[in-house]
VMD Tcl script that builds the backbone (N, CA, C; Angstrom):
set m [mol new atoms 273]
animate dup $m
set s [atomselect $m all]
$s set {name element resname resid chain x y z} {
  {N N MET 1 A 73.622 -63.048 105.053}
  {CA C MET 1 A 73.910 -64.439 104.858}
  {C C MET 1 A 75.343 -64.587 104.396}
  {N N SER 2 A 75.927 -65.610 104.815}
  {CA C SER 2 A 77.313 -65.852 104.455}
  {C C SER 2 A 77.367 -66.785 103.252}
  {N N ASP 3 A 78.463 -66.634 102.496}
  {CA C ASP 3 A 78.649 -67.520 101.352}
  {C C ASP 3 A 79.192 -68.840 101.844}
  {N N THR 4 A 78.380 -69.818 101.766}
  {CA C THR 4 A 78.831 -71.152 102.139}
  {C C THR 4 A 78.470 -72.099 101.017}
  {N N ASN 5 A 79.248 -73.100 100.872}
  {CA C ASN 5 A 78.951 -74.099 99.857}
  {C C ASN 5 A 77.775 -74.933 100.298}
  {N N THR 6 A 76.821 -75.031 99.414}
  {CA C THR 6 A 75.666 -75.859 99.725}
  {C C THR 6 A 75.930 -77.249 99.162}
  {N N PRO 7 A 75.208 -78.222 99.614}
  {CA C PRO 7 A 75.416 -79.577 99.109}
  {C C PRO 7 A 75.068 -79.703 97.626}
  {N N HIS 8 A 74.393 -78.728 97.075}
  {CA C HIS 8 A 73.967 -78.801 95.676}
  {C C HIS 8 A 74.947 -78.141 94.711}
  {N N ASP 9 A 75.977 -77.511 95.226}
  {CA C ASP 9 A 76.936 -76.814 94.359}
  {C C ASP 9 A 77.595 -77.763 93.361}
  {N N ALA 10 A 77.932 -78.933 93.763}
  {CA C ALA 10 A 78.564 -79.902 92.867}
  {C C ALA 10 A 77.586 -80.306 91.761}
  {N N ALA 11 A 76.338 -80.517 92.119}
  {CA C ALA 11 A 75.326 -80.888 91.131}
  {C C ALA 11 A 75.096 -79.739 90.157}
  {N N ILE 12 A 75.093 -78.529 90.689}
  {CA C ILE 12 A 74.898 -77.352 89.830}
  {C C ILE 12 A 76.058 -77.235 88.838}
  {N N ALA 13 A 77.275 -77.485 89.274}
  {CA C ALA 13 A 78.444 -77.413 88.399}
  {C C ALA 13 A 78.360 -78.470 87.299}
  {N N VAL 14 A 77.952 -79.676 87.659}
  {CA C VAL 14 A 77.817 -80.746 86.660}
  {C C VAL 14 A 76.739 -80.390 85.646}
  {N N ILE 15 A 75.621 -79.888 86.133}
  {CA C ILE 15 A 74.514 -79.529 85.241}
  {C C ILE 15 A 74.916 -78.355 84.339}
  {N N THR 16 A 75.634 -77.391 84.886}
  {CA C THR 16 A 76.100 -76.252 84.099}
  {C C THR 16 A 77.051 -76.715 82.989}
  {N N ASP 17 A 77.941 -77.647 83.303}
  {CA C ASP 17 A 78.831 -78.198 82.288}
  {C C ASP 17 A 78.032 -78.904 81.187}
  {N N ARG 18 A 77.023 -79.639 81.613}
  {CA C ARG 18 A 76.195 -80.363 80.626}
  {C C ARG 18 A 75.449 -79.379 79.737}
  {N N VAL 19 A 74.987 -78.265 80.301}
  {CA C VAL 19 A 74.308 -77.232 79.508}
  {C C VAL 19 A 75.277 -76.676 78.462}
  {N N ARG 20 A 76.524 -76.429 78.844}
  {CA C ARG 20 A 77.530 -75.935 77.895}
  {C C ARG 20 A 77.771 -76.960 76.782}
  {N N GLU 21 A 77.855 -78.240 77.154}
  {CA C GLU 21 A 78.054 -79.291 76.150}
  {C C GLU 21 A 76.877 -79.333 75.171}
  {N N LEU 22 A 75.673 -79.216 75.702}
  {CA C LEU 22 A 74.488 -79.237 74.839}
  {C C LEU 22 A 74.442 -78.012 73.923}
  {N N ASP 23 A 74.851 -76.851 74.439}
  {CA C ASP 23 A 74.922 -75.652 73.603}
  {C C ASP 23 A 75.899 -75.856 72.443}
  {N N ALA 24 A 77.043 -76.491 72.739}
  {CA C ALA 24 A 78.027 -76.763 71.694}
  {C C ALA 24 A 77.452 -77.737 70.660}
  {N N GLU 25 A 76.740 -78.770 71.122}
  {CA C GLU 25 A 76.113 -79.723 70.202}
  {C C GLU 25 A 75.065 -79.046 69.328}
  {N N ILE 26 A 74.289 -78.163 69.944}
  {CA C ILE 26 A 73.254 -77.439 69.193}
  {C C ILE 26 A 73.912 -76.615 68.085}
  {N N THR 27 A 75.016 -75.956 68.415}
  {CA C THR 27 A 75.731 -75.157 67.420}
  {C C THR 27 A 76.246 -76.038 66.285}
  {N N GLU 28 A 76.820 -77.186 66.627}
  {CA C GLU 28 A 77.310 -78.113 65.600}
  {C C GLU 28 A 76.160 -78.616 64.720}
  {N N HIS 29 A 75.059 -78.959 65.352}
  {CA C HIS 29 A 73.903 -79.444 64.594}
  {C C HIS 29 A 73.338 -78.340 63.700}
  {N N GLN 30 A 73.343 -77.122 64.198}
  {CA C GLN 30 A 72.831 -76.016 63.393}
  {C C GLN 30 A 73.696 -75.813 62.156}
  {N N ARG 31 A 75.020 -75.955 62.330}
  {CA C ARG 31 A 75.917 -75.854 61.173}
  {C C ARG 31 A 75.625 -76.979 60.177}
  {N N ALA 32 A 75.422 -78.173 60.693}
  {CA C ALA 32 A 75.110 -79.310 59.817}
  {C C ALA 32 A 73.787 -79.078 59.092}
  {N N ILE 33 A 72.823 -78.517 59.777}
  {CA C ILE 33 A 71.526 -78.212 59.163}
  {C C ILE 33 A 71.712 -77.180 58.059}
  {N N ASP 34 A 72.530 -76.156 58.313}
  {CA C ASP 34 A 72.777 -75.122 57.304}
  {C C ASP 34 A 73.438 -75.713 56.061}
  {N N VAL 35 A 74.417 -76.603 56.264}
  {CA C VAL 35 A 75.094 -77.236 55.131}
  {C C VAL 35 A 74.116 -78.133 54.366}
  {N N ALA 36 A 73.323 -78.892 55.080}
  {CA C ALA 36 A 72.353 -79.781 54.426}
  {C C ALA 36 A 71.299 -78.969 53.671}
  {N N THR 37 A 70.875 -77.863 54.230}
  {CA C THR 37 A 69.891 -77.018 53.571}
  {C C THR 37 A 70.464 -76.433 52.282}
  {N N ALA 38 A 71.714 -75.994 52.328}
  {CA C ALA 38 A 72.355 -75.451 51.128}
  {C C ALA 38 A 72.506 -76.542 50.069}
  {N N SER 39 A 72.894 -77.740 50.478}
  {CA C SER 39 A 73.035 -78.849 49.534}
  {C C SER 39 A 71.689 -79.207 48.921}
  {N N ARG 40 A 70.660 -79.209 49.741}
  {CA C ARG 40 A 69.326 -79.510 49.228}
  {C C ARG 40 A 68.897 -78.462 48.209}
  {N N GLY 41 A 69.201 -77.199 48.489}
  {CA C GLY 41 A 68.869 -76.130 47.550}
  {C C GLY 41 A 69.597 -76.289 46.227}
  {N N GLU 42 A 70.872 -76.651 46.286}
  {CA C GLU 42 A 71.643 -76.871 45.060}
  {C C GLU 42 A 71.069 -78.034 44.258}
  {N N LEU 43 A 70.687 -79.102 44.944}
  {CA C LEU 43 A 70.102 -80.251 44.250}
  {C C LEU 43 A 68.751 -79.898 43.640}
  {N N ALA 44 A 67.976 -79.096 44.341}
  {CA C ALA 44 A 66.687 -78.671 43.795}
  {C C ALA 44 A 66.901 -77.825 42.537}
  {N N ASP 45 A 67.922 -76.957 42.557}
  {CA C ASP 45 A 68.239 -76.166 41.370}
  {C C ASP 45 A 68.680 -77.062 40.219}
  {N N LEU 46 A 69.477 -78.076 40.531}
  {CA C LEU 46 A 69.941 -79.002 39.499}
  {C C LEU 46 A 68.768 -79.768 38.892}
  {N N ILE 47 A 67.847 -80.199 39.729}
  {CA C ILE 47 A 66.655 -80.895 39.239}
  {C C ILE 47 A 65.860 -79.973 38.324}
  {N N ALA 48 A 65.701 -78.722 38.728}
  {CA C ALA 48 A 64.952 -77.768 37.900}
  {C C ALA 48 A 65.644 -77.558 36.561}
  {N N THR 49 A 66.970 -77.481 36.582}
  {CA C THR 49 A 67.713 -77.300 35.336}
  {C C THR 49 A 67.562 -78.513 34.434}
  {N N LEU 50 A 67.702 -79.695 35.005}
  {CA C LEU 50 A 67.649 -80.917 34.197}
  {C C LEU 50 A 66.245 -81.235 33.693}
  {N N SER 51 A 65.223 -80.754 34.374}
  {CA C SER 51 A 63.871 -81.102 33.953}
  {C C SER 51 A 63.273 -80.068 33.011}
  {N N ARG 52 A 64.043 -79.041 32.655}
  {CA C ARG 52 A 63.537 -78.088 31.671}
  {C C ARG 52 A 63.405 -78.782 30.323}
  {N N LYS 53 A 62.364 -78.410 29.632}
  {CA C LYS 53 A 62.128 -78.990 28.314}
  {C C LYS 53 A 63.103 -78.330 27.333}
  {N N PRO 54 A 63.810 -79.132 26.552}
  {CA C PRO 54 A 64.739 -78.528 25.596}
  {C C PRO 54 A 63.996 -77.729 24.534}
  {N N ARG 55 A 64.674 -76.716 24.026}
  {CA C ARG 55 A 64.059 -75.900 22.991}
  {C C ARG 55 A 63.810 -76.758 21.747}
  {N N ALA 56 A 62.694 -76.497 21.112}
  {CA C ALA 56 A 62.379 -77.225 19.881}
  {C C ALA 56 A 63.261 -76.671 18.771}
  {N N ARG 57 A 63.823 -77.552 18.018}
  {CA C ARG 57 A 64.677 -77.134 16.910}
  {C C ARG 57 A 63.868 -77.144 15.624}
  {N N LYS 58 A 64.202 -76.196 14.783}
  {CA C LYS 58 A 63.522 -76.141 13.489}
  {C C LYS 58 A 64.045 -77.283 12.619}
  {N N ALA 59 A 63.159 -77.819 11.836}
  {CA C ALA 59 A 63.556 -78.898 10.931}
  {C C ALA 59 A 64.481 -78.325 9.870}
  {N N ARG 60 A 65.504 -79.050 9.564}
  {CA C ARG 60 A 66.441 -78.601 8.536}
  {C C ARG 60 A 65.845 -78.859 7.160}
  {N N ALA 61 A 66.182 -77.962 6.246}
  {CA C ALA 61 A 65.742 -78.148 4.858}
  {C C ALA 61 A 66.555 -79.280 4.260}
  {N N ALA 62 A 65.971 -79.957 3.311}
  {CA C ALA 62 A 66.681 -81.044 2.643}
  {C C ALA 62 A 67.896 -80.460 1.944}
  {N N GLU 63 A 68.982 -81.168 1.965}
  {CA C GLU 63 A 70.192 -80.660 1.337}
  {C C GLU 63 A 70.023 -80.656 -0.168}
  {N N PRO 64 A 70.403 -79.544 -0.811}
  {CA C PRO 64 A 70.245 -79.469 -2.268}
  {C C PRO 64 A 71.257 -80.366 -2.964}
  {N N ALA 65 A 70.931 -80.739 -4.161}
  {CA C ALA 65 A 71.857 -81.540 -4.963}
  {C C ALA 65 A 73.077 -80.684 -5.261}
  {N N THR 66 A 74.206 -81.303 -5.452}
  {CA C THR 66 A 75.440 -80.547 -5.636}
  {C C THR 66 A 75.392 -79.641 -6.850}
  {N N ALA 67 A 74.641 -79.994 -7.876}
  {CA C ALA 67 A 74.563 -79.148 -9.060}
  {C C ALA 67 A 73.841 -77.838 -8.757}
  {N N ASN 68 A 72.901 -77.859 -7.818}
  {CA C ASN 68 A 72.120 -76.668 -7.509}
  {C C ASN 68 A 72.724 -75.829 -6.391}
  {N N VAL 69 A 73.819 -76.238 -5.838}
  {CA C VAL 69 A 74.380 -75.529 -4.695}
  {C C VAL 69 A 74.751 -74.109 -5.064}
  {N N LEU 70 A 75.387 -73.929 -6.188}
  {CA C LEU 70 A 75.798 -72.591 -6.584}
  {C C LEU 70 A 74.605 -71.695 -6.870}
  {N N GLU 71 A 73.530 -72.258 -7.380}
  {CA C GLU 71 A 72.341 -71.464 -7.648}
  {C C GLU 71 A 71.678 -71.002 -6.349}
  {N N LEU 72 A 71.666 -71.858 -5.342}
  {CA C LEU 72 A 70.986 -71.536 -4.099}
  {C C LEU 72 A 71.844 -70.701 -3.154}
  {N N ALA 73 A 73.145 -70.819 -3.287}
  {CA C ALA 73 A 74.023 -70.115 -2.361}
  {C C ALA 73 A 74.049 -68.637 -2.714}
  {N N PRO 74 A 74.000 -67.759 -1.720}
  {CA C PRO 74 A 74.089 -66.335 -2.006}
  {C C PRO 74 A 75.496 -66.007 -2.491}
  {N N ALA 75 A 75.597 -64.942 -3.238}
  {CA C ALA 75 A 76.907 -64.541 -3.757}
  {C C ALA 75 A 77.782 -64.129 -2.587}
  {N N ALA 76 A 78.953 -64.711 -2.535}
  {CA C ALA 76 A 79.867 -64.406 -1.443}
  {C C ALA 76 A 80.671 -63.171 -1.799}
  {N N ALA 77 A 80.906 -62.353 -0.825}
  {CA C ALA 77 A 81.727 -61.177 -1.049}
  {C C ALA 77 A 83.155 -61.622 -1.287}
  {N N SER 78 A 83.814 -60.959 -2.180}
  {CA C SER 78 A 85.172 -61.340 -2.520}
  {C C SER 78 A 86.128 -60.247 -2.081}
  {N N ILE 79 A 87.311 -60.649 -1.687}
  {CA C ILE 79 A 88.316 -59.661 -1.313}
  {C C ILE 79 A 89.097 -59.207 -2.534}
  {N N PHE 80 A 88.869 -59.840 -3.672}
  {CA C PHE 80 A 89.561 -59.503 -4.907}
  {C C PHE 80 A 88.705 -58.560 -5.733}
  {N N ALA 81 A 89.364 -57.763 -6.531}
  {CA C ALA 81 A 88.645 -56.850 -7.425}
  {C C ALA 81 A 87.949 -57.680 -8.490}
  {N N PRO 82 A 86.793 -57.223 -8.931}
  {CA C PRO 82 A 86.093 -57.992 -9.960}
  {C C PRO 82 A 86.919 -58.048 -11.250}
  {N N VAL 83 A 86.898 -59.164 -11.882}
  {CA C VAL 83 A 87.610 -59.367 -13.129}
  {C C VAL 83 A 86.587 -59.580 -14.209}
  {N N SER 84 A 86.676 -58.775 -15.241}
  {CA C SER 84 A 85.749 -58.972 -16.325}
  {C C SER 84 A 86.342 -59.947 -17.310}
  {N N VAL 85 A 85.578 -60.876 -17.685}
  {CA C VAL 85 A 86.022 -61.903 -18.610}
  {C C VAL 85 A 85.242 -61.707 -19.905}
  {N N GLU 86 A 85.972 -61.418 -20.964}
  {CA C GLU 86 A 85.312 -61.239 -22.236}
  {C C GLU 86 A 85.226 -62.571 -22.947}
  {N N PRO 87 A 84.093 -62.820 -23.582}
  {CA C PRO 87 A 83.979 -64.103 -24.259}
  {C C PRO 87 A 85.000 -64.224 -25.379}
  {N N ALA 88 A 85.511 -65.404 -25.531}
  {CA C ALA 88 A 86.512 -65.647 -26.569}
  {C C ALA 88 A 85.829 -65.560 -27.932}
  {N N GLU 89 A 86.517 -64.899 -28.858}
  {CA C GLU 89 A 85.933 -64.730 -30.186}
  {C C GLU 89 A 86.143 -66.007 -30.992}
  {N N ALA 90 A 85.137 -66.317 -31.731}
  {CA C ALA 90 A 85.226 -67.512 -32.547}
  {C C ALA 90 A 86.188 -67.256 -33.701}
  {N N ALA 91 A 87.032 -68.157 -33.970}
  {CA C ALA 91 A 88.007 -67.958 -35.028}
  {C C ALA 91 A 87.502 -68.448 -36.340}
}
mol reanalyze $m
mol bondsrecalc $m
mol representation Tube
mol addrep $m
C-alpha cells in the first residue's frame, strides 16, 4: 500500500492537538489539586492545634503579707563571705 493522505488526516491532526491540550489541562489541574490538598492539610493541622485543650494551671498560693515574706522565703545564697555580728554590749 502506498502512503497517501486520507480525507481523515486533517481530522486526526485536529483531534491529536486537542488531546495534547487536554493533557496539558490535566497536568495543570493536577498541580492545582496538589496545592489545594497541601493547603487543606495545613489548615487541618492548624485546626487541630487551635482546638487542643490548654493545660490546666495550678492555682497560685495566696501572696503572703509583707511581714512574713522573709520567714517564708528560702535563704538565698550569698556571694559575700558570712559576717558575724556580735551583739552590742550594754553600757
